[in-house]
C-alpha positions, -999 to +999 in steps of 0.1 A: -016-053-178-004-084-161+031-071-160+019-038-146+001-055-117+031-076-108+054-046-111+032-025-089+031-052-063+069-055-063+073-018-062+049-015-032+069-042-014+102-023-018+085+010-009+074-005+024+108-020+031+124+014+030+099+032+052+109+048+085+085+049+114+072+083+127+051+095+155+019+114+145+032+147+157+061+145+131+036+141+102+026+174+085-009+186+095-020+186+058-013+149+056-030+139+089-060+162+080-064+145+046-062+111+061-087+117+089-111+135+065-112+104+043-111+079+072-128+095+102-134+063+120-098+050+120-081+055+153-050+032+154-027+045+127+010+038+123+028+066+104+059+062+084+079+081+059+089+066+026+113+089+008+095+123+007+060+107+011+041+098+042+023+065+048-006+058+071-009+021+079-038+004+097-059-028+099-095-027+088-118-057+086-090-082+086-071-064+058-038-045+061-041-011+044-016+016+038-023+050+022+005+072+008+003+110+007+028+137-004+037+164+021+008+186+010-017+159+018-023+148-018-032+111-021-005+091-040-018+056-036-037+031-015-023-004-009-044-033+005-031-067+013-053-094-002-052-132+000-034-148-029-065-169-038-082-135-047-057-128-075-073-129-109-067-162-128-046-144-156-022-130-130-016-165-114-013-180-149+014-154-157+033-161-125+032-198-130+044-195-166+072-170-160+082-178-124+079-216-123+101-221-093+085-194-072+052-192-054+031-162-045+032-156-007+018-121-005-004-101-027-015-064-027-041-044-045-026-010-053-047+019-064-029+051-075-044+085-074-056+082-110 
């Protein structure tokens, strides 16, 4: 489980690094409709494309959030930036044990469609 959380965080970082920015009109209607149906109060959204998927990024209550959809509007995952002090103790223990010379600078909570 610990390895899975770390792996998901690393994968999320690389997914964001490869994203290309889009204007809203270039995002499929099914995607924007799914986003606004689930988030009707969000107004300032930055759209990007990551591979074949579309990502809506926004700030909410001091948290950076990105939601990934496929082209049909199906939710793939949600990623929320969290403070490193909010990481569970076992995760920090794993990092300190296996990555002694490194420190955690960023952390994300990633929830997939399942």
